[in-house]
C-alpha positions, 0 to 999 in steps of 0.5 A: 152558149148563145142560149145561155146569154139569151136566157140571162138577158131575158131574166134581166128584163123580166125582174124589173117587169115583175117588180113593176106589176107587183101589187105592193105599191110601197116598193116603187114611188107613184107618179106624183112622188116621182114628180115631187122628187124631180122638183126637189132635186131641181130646187137643190140644183138651183140653190147649189148653182146660185152659190157658184161664183159668176164670171166677174167673181171668177175673174176677180178671184183669178186676179187676186190669186195671180197678185198673190203669186206675183207678190210672192215671186217679187219678195223672193227676188228681193230676198235673193238679191239681198242674199247674193250681195256680198255686203248683205249676206250677213243680214239675216234680220231683214224681212221682206214683204211685197204688195203690188210692186211695193216692197217693205223692208223690216228688221234690224241692221248694224249701220245706216249705210247697210240700211241704205244699201238694202234699199238700193238693192231692193229698188234695182230688182225688176218689178219693184215700183217703190220701197218702204224702208222700215229697217232700224239701225242697231249696233251689235253689242 
């Protein structure tokens, strides 16, 4: 068994050596071609690296992503608060949007009282800095 392994190892090393001594030089690149290939690969790597964002851009991207996530979470909190309030459960026509703590309410409500109540509920949600109440009052016919 040891002899079989030794023969296999010797054969594995012999094939590359044979390929290098072969008179046909088209199978392996010359030293000059290998140097050119190394330079081409290095240039491509440099170009790819220059396209990557730097530390400041990565930090800005993280801040932007966390801002989107916190705005989405705040929107969900406000929608939940409106839905859980007994008088507001029937108000499915209210759209809620938020950006950096500023909540915008859009849509239609039945009364001016409902419009005011929706704004008050939104203001009480943790994280809300201000509320833009763009709700319109339209009586149901």
